[in-house]
N, C-alpha and C positions, 0 to 999 in steps of 0.2 A: 453250598450252594446248589439248589434244586436243576437238576436237569431234565426242564419241563418235556422236552419229546417223550420219556419215557414213562408220562402219568398213567397211558393205558395199557402196560405193556401187560397187566391182568387180563385184557380181552383174548389174550391167548389160550386162554384157560377155559373150556367150557365148563360154565355152571352147572348145569344139569347132570353132568357126569361126575362132579367132583364135590360140588357145593360149596366152593370157593368163589365168594363175592370177586368182582375185577379189581375191586380198591385194596384186595387181600388183606381188609381189616381182621377177618375171622381166620386167617390162615396161624395154624398156630406157631409158628416161630415169625419174629417181627424184628426187623433191623430199626437201629439208631439214625440211619443218615437222612439227609434232608433231603435227598431223592425220594427214599421211602415216606418220608413224611406226606411230598406231594401225592404219591400216588395214595395214599390212606385217605388225607384230608382235602381230596380235589372236587368234591360234591357237596351240593346241596340238596338232597333227595331224602324223601322216606324210604328209599332202598337201602340206605345204609345208614348207621352209627354216627360213624366219624364224621364231622364237618371241618369245615375249614378253622383254623385255632390261632392262625399267624398271620399278617400281612401277605408274606410269600405266597403262602397256599390258598389264601383269599382271593390275591389275582389270580394265582392258576386258575381256579375255579371257573375265576371269570373269562379266562383266556380260552377256557376248555369249552365254555359257553359259543364263545365268539366264531370258535372255530369248526362249531358242530353244522352240519348240511342243513340241518332243519328245525332252527331255534328251539330247540329241545323241548316243542309241542309233541304228543302224543295222535299219531295218525290215527284219526276215529274212525272203524267199519259203519259201514251203510247198513240199511237192512238187505238182506239174503247173504250176509257175509258168510265166508267160508270158517268152519271149526277148524280149531287150533291145529288139528290133525292134519286137515286138507289144506291149511294154508299156512304150513311151518315158518318159523323163523329161516330167514335164509341169510348165511354170513358171508357169501358172494358178494362181490359188488356189482350194481344191476347202473351199467355206465348208459346212462338215457341215449346219447349219441350213437352207440354201440354196444348192444345188449348180448348177453351171453344168456343161453339156454339151460346153462349147467347150475345147480343148486348145492349150495354148501350146507348140510343140517347140522354139523357140530365145528366149533373151531376147533384147534389143533392139540391143543392138550386135555387128555381126558383122564388121565393118570395122575396120582400124588409122585410119581417119580417126574414124571413132567415138569409139575410144580417146583419140585427140589432143584431143576437144573435153571430155571426161571430164578431163586431165590438164590443160588450160588452165582449165577449171573451178575445180580444186585449188590451181594456181597463186598463184590469189585469195587463197587462204586463207579461203573462205569460212565463213559462221556454218551453225549447223543450222536457223534459221529461212530463210535463203536458198537451203539445199540443198532445203527442204520446197517452198518455191515453185518452183524450178526443173522439179524433178522427182517434183511430187505424182502426177503419171497414172500414172508408171512405178512410184513406191512402191505403190502400190495395186492395181496390177496383177501386179505380180510375187511370187511365192510365195518365202517366206523360203529354202525347202529345195523345190528342183525335182522331188526324187525323188518317186514317187506314194507314198501311206501318210503322206507327211510333208510334204506342201505343202497346208497348212490356214492358216495363218496369213500374211499379206501381209509385204513387205519393211518398208513403213510403219509397220505396228505393230511389228517386230522393233526397227527402228530407233529409235523412240520409246521403248521400254520399255528397249533396252540404255543409251539416255542416262538413264533415271531413276536404273537400276540402279548405272552409274556413277559418277552424283553420291554417291548414298547410300553408296558403299563409299569414294569420295576425300574426304567431308565431315567424318569421324570417324576420323582415325587411330590413336584408342587401341582402337577397337573392332576395325579393322580394319587391325593394325601390320602393317607391311610398308618395311623399308626396303634402298637400293640393295645394301646388301653381300649379302643373302641372296639375290640373283640373280646375284651376281656369279661368273664362271667357271663358272656351270652349261653341262652339256650339255642339249641339247633334251629330253630322256629324263628329267633329273633337275628342269628346268621344269615338266614335267608332272606329275611325284610332288609337286612344292611345290604345284602348283596344288590337285591334290587336297586336300591336307595343309590349306590353309585354309580348302578349301571344307567340310571335317568338322570345323575349328575355328572360322572364325568363324561367328556368329550374327545371325539377323535376326528380329522380331516381327513377324506377321501380325494385323492388328486389323480384326475386321468390326464397324463400329458403325453402328445405328440408331438415328437420331434420331426423337426421338417429342415430341409436345407434351402437358401436362399441360391445358389447356385447354379446356373445351366449349363450341366455337364455338355460339352461339344466333343472334346477329344477323347481318347483314351485316357491321359493321365488325368482329366478332368471327373474321371468314375472313381478316383479315391475318394470321393465325398461321402460314397456309400461305405466305406470300409472304416473312413473315420466315423460316421455315425453309428456304425456297429460298434467300434472303440467306445463312444461315448455310453450308448448303451449300458456295455457290459462295465465301465468306469462305475456309473451311477448304481448299477447293481452290487459290485465290490464295496462301496462306498457304505449304501443303506440296506443291505442283507435281509434286515428283518422290516424292511418296511415297504419291497415290492413283492405285490400279490398276484401282479399278472404282467407278462412282457411280450412282445414282439421286437420285429425287425427296427420300427420303430416307434411305439410305443408302451406304456409303463402306466400302471395303476399302482397306487402308494398310498398307504394308510399313516398317519403320521400326527404326533401331537400340535403341531403348528404349521400349518398349511404355510403361512407368509415366510416362516423360515425358510423353508425347502424350497419354495420359488427362488426365492433370493440366492440361493445355491445355485439352481439349475440356471436361471438367466445368467448368471456370471458364466457359467461353466460351457455353454452353448453360445453365449455372446464372445467368445474369444475365438471361435472356428466361425462364426458369423452365420451360426442355424438360427430359429426361431421357434419358439413352441405355441402350439394350440393348449389350452389348459381350460378343463372343466374343475370346478374344485366345490365340497360343500363339508360343511362342519354339522356333527351330530351328534347326540347321544350315545352311547353303546348300545344301548337296547334298540337303536335304533339302524345300526349301521348296517348297509348294504352297497353292492356292487352298482346299483342303479341310480346314479349322481342326479337325474333330470328329477326322479322321485323325491329327493330330499328338499325340504322348504329353505330357501334362500342360496340354492347355487349359483354358482357365478361362472360365466364362462368370459374368457380374456385369451387375448395373444400378445404374448413377449417375443419381440423385436430386441437384438442388440442397441446397444446403446449409440445414437448416432448424434452424429455433430449439426449444429444447428444450420448450418449451411454446408453444401457439398459443392466444389468448384469442378467442370471439368478439368480433365476428361473424369469421367464414370466409369467404375470397373464393368466392363462389358459379361462378366459372368454372374456376379451377385447384384448390382445395381444399388449396393448399400455405402458402398464406399469410395474416397476420392483414389483412380487409379494411379499407379505411379507412372513416373513421367516418362522411363523408358520403359517401349512395347517389347509384350513377348514377341520373340519372332519366332516361326515354327521352323524345323532345320529343313525338314521335307518341302513344305511350299512355300516357302519365305511369308507367308502370310502374318501381317503385325496385328496384335490383340494388346489394348489397353487394360489391363487388370489390376486390383488392389493387392496390397502386401500379404492380406489372408489367403486371398486364391492363387496368388505366385509362390507360396509357400506348400499350397498343396501338390501343384504340379511340381514343385520342386523337386519334392519328396521322392520321385521316379515314379513308376507305374506300381499300386499294390495288387493291381489286377493283369499280371505281365501278357498274359496270351491276347489280351488285345491289340498290345504294341505289335507282336508276331504277326496279329492276322490284318492288321493294318500295311504291314509292308509287304504282304501276299501279291504277284502281281495281279493275280486271277481276282483280285478283289471279292472272298469268298460272302458267301449269304450266312446272316448270323440269326439263330433262333431266341429269341430273346422270353424267356418261361419266369413269369411272377405271378405267385401265389397274396392275394390279399383277405385279412380276416378284419371282419367289420365287427366290432365289438356292441355297439349297441342291437345289431340283428342277431348275434350271438346269445344275448341276454333274453331277449324276445323267442328265438329257438328253445332255448335250455326251458324256459318257461312253459311252453306247449308241450315238450316232450315229456316234461316232468308228470304237468296234468294228465297226460296220457296214461303214464305209468300209474299214477295214484287212482287213476278210473279202474285200469286193469287188476289193481288189487282192492277193487270195490271199497275203497276209501271214500271217506267225506271228503269232499274236495274243499279246502278252505278257500273263504271268499280272495284273499290275494295271497297267492301262492308266490313263497319267498324263494328266489335263488340267492344263496348266499355265496362267499368268497371262495369257501369249500368247493365248490361244485364249477366255479370257474379256474379253478386253479389245478382240480384235477383235470377238467378239460387243458387247460392249457402244457401240462405234461403228455397228454395225448397227442395234440398238435404239435409239439415240439419233436415228438418221435415220428410222425407221419410225416414231417418236412424233411426230416434225417432219412427215412425211407425212400421216400420221392426221390432224392438225391443219389442214392445207393442206385434206385433201382435204373437211373436216368445214365448212371455211370458206369451199369452192368450190359447196356443196350448200347452205348458209343463209345467210338475211342476217346479214351482220358484226354490225349492232346489235342482234343476238339470240344471240351467242355472247361467254362470257367464259371467256378463259383464265386457270385458275387454277396449275394446275403444267404442265409438260410432258407430262404423263403424267394429266392430270385437267383436264376442259371442262365449263361450265355452259350450255347451251344451253336459248334459250325458245324451247318448240315452242307452236304453234296447234293441234297434234290428237296423240292418242296414237299415230295410225297412223305417223307420222312416228320411230318406234321402228326401223319397219323398214328406213327407209334409214340411219337411224345403224348398225345392225347389219350390213346391205350393205357399208357403206364400210368399218367395220372387218375384217370377212371379208375383202375385196380387198386390202386395205391388208396385211394378216395375212399373206397368200397369197401376195403379191409378195415379203417377206423371210424368213417361217419357214415356207415350207411342209411341211419334215422335224418340226417338230415336231407335226402330225398321227398321227406315226406312233410318238410317246411320250408320257408324261406332260406336257402340256407346262407350263413354268415360267410362262408368261405367263396371266392373267387378264383378263376385262373383266367390270368389275361396271357395269350401268345402274340407277339410280332415279328415276322420274318423281314428283315431289311436288308440291304447291302450291308457290310462293313463300315462305309463311308458315308452311310446315310447318318442325317444329322439325330445324334444321339437326343436332341429336346425334342423332335418329333417321335421317335419312338417311346419316348417316356409319356407324351402325351397320348398315345397310343394305349399304352400299357395301363395307364389310369383312368380307361375308359372301360369302367365292370359295368357295361348294359345289364350282361347275364350273367347267370354263374359260370359260363365258360365262354369265352371271347378269343377269336382269333382275328389278328388283321395280318393280310399279306399285302405289302407294298407295290400295288398296281393290279394286284390280280380281285382285291375285295375283302368282304370280313363276312366270318361264321359267328352268330350268336345264339347259344343253347342254355337249355335247363340244363342242370348237372343229371338227371335221372335221363335223358334222352342220347347221352353220348352214347353208351353202346348201340343201340340202336341204330343210331345216325353213322358209325362207323362200320357197321353191317351194310351198310346200302350196296347194292347189286349193281356195280358201274358197267354200263358198255364198254367195250373195247377201247384203248387206248386212241387206236385211229378216230374212231367216233368222239371222243372226250376232246381229241385236238381239233376236230371240225368244229364242235360246238362251242369250244373256245375262242376260233380264229373267227366265229361269225359273231359270237358275243363281244369282242373287242370294236367290232363296226357299231354293234348296238346292243345294248342289254334286250331291249324289248324285240329286236329281231332273232336273237337266239330262243326266247321264248317262244316266238312264233314257229319258230323250228320245230321245238318240241313236239307242238300240237298239231302240226301240217300233218294231216294224214296222207296229202300227196306227197310226201318226203318219203323216198324209196327207205328209209333208214327209220320209218315212224314206229314199227313194231319194236325196234330193236332199243326205243327210248324208254319203252314202257316202266323198266324199273327206276328209272329217274324220275318221271311222272309221279309214280307212286310215291317217292321218297320227296318232292316237292310239296305234294298234299299234307304231309304228315310236318316237312321241316320248313317251307318256305322254298320260294324260287332262289331267294338270294343267296340262301346258306347253302342249298346244292349246286347251284351254280360255282360258287367259289371253291365248293370241294372237288367240282368236276377240275377245275383249273388247276387246283393243286394236285391232284392224283394224276394229271395228264401230264407232269414236268417228268 
């Protein structure tokens, strides 16, 4: 059986230094394993002599195509191009959201001794897992394609996706029919023509799936829905490992042979939990497959809800409002409040708190304040941002810009890996700066922090800004697909209202402090905003107290030349000119706490 992930292992070899092609067809020693056959026969290109000669290597060739970041077209150079010496190949990865200035002029292996090590490794007929363990570092440093303008994804991502596409194509021989006789006796050009025919005939479906819960969390135990949602996402990824090409805490993008079959499975799975799905899906030929579902003709948008009875007689569940509530009410032990909830929502509460610190915080006599921190990622905005940044990179390399720039699945998959690292790093940075007893992780992109003072919001914003700049500095130049929402409330404040405010992503950075006001900023302005030269706490307190009476009166005070503190308010007036009165006033209230 071919291990498809290994098909490009020859790209570790530097062709200019050794003369050995990356499909190893001209290496003096040859193996007879299926994986070696896949390495040698995975191209239909005039650069190689060996073409696919059996159904598996033929499908591997197509999988390799689908997992390529640039549709296998050659980026043409425009007028005034640099010479090859001035504009060398770059084997490093140019991440369009976080480009590096480093250039890698050679691949890793420049001698026949090194090639012998690759050969010896392949002679053991290794698994894909062994391959990734052995060469993880090289795979993540080496670009899939070394030509500038095309070196935008790693060999790691390309190898992973090739494996996924290959197993999809080989798992359904009725949808992707190919018998050995179709390839028998074909010349190379005829094999390539057959490849093009199959790519235009065979079809796949792309499914973008957003998972939502119908429950309105009110108590600490109701917050379990987030952990159940997370478990559901992980369960789907585990059951469909080759079909998931992009994922967040509540969203999946899948590629499948049959959309209806998968939708039926997903509906049943989420329906058991009382969740619902927002779906966009489209079927298209392999030659036209892309992440932009709205651009595929015939795409459909639907919502899938749990199966409902024709009639629901009262009492109706107070949390999800989708089912009849149990006759016996849920009685809160502390307050004695009675709630009528359905069987599903009852089970969620009965499971105990999967987020135990909320229970502890609710029991505290002083009713602490909680800072809720949520990162959002907009999939459509991501595709738009990546397209703009890729165009900018092509312009930088003096390439002729294709009329319709492709953003393909390898690019969003590469981004997805960095996004998950960003979220992990963000949580680690929060943990380094706050007492662990004061932190409750809810999801990888959602955390709650028990704070002692509103002024701690400044530290949280600073942590986010520094982590964001580490991973996505180029997003400052486009409409960023990442949004930050912060809400500060008392632990007893209704979470339904907290969730509503967290979902308010008016700007790239959003802060709501219950009873104090809101801040809405562009991401690129956060650093300067945090550097506002605030007057003394005494003056901030004075301004805050006046603003409680009237926001307009507070503004008049700032600009009243007769006020004895007029000159001392000058830094605030400058900040207001740059960031707006409401933003600065809210910040002043926060920092005076």
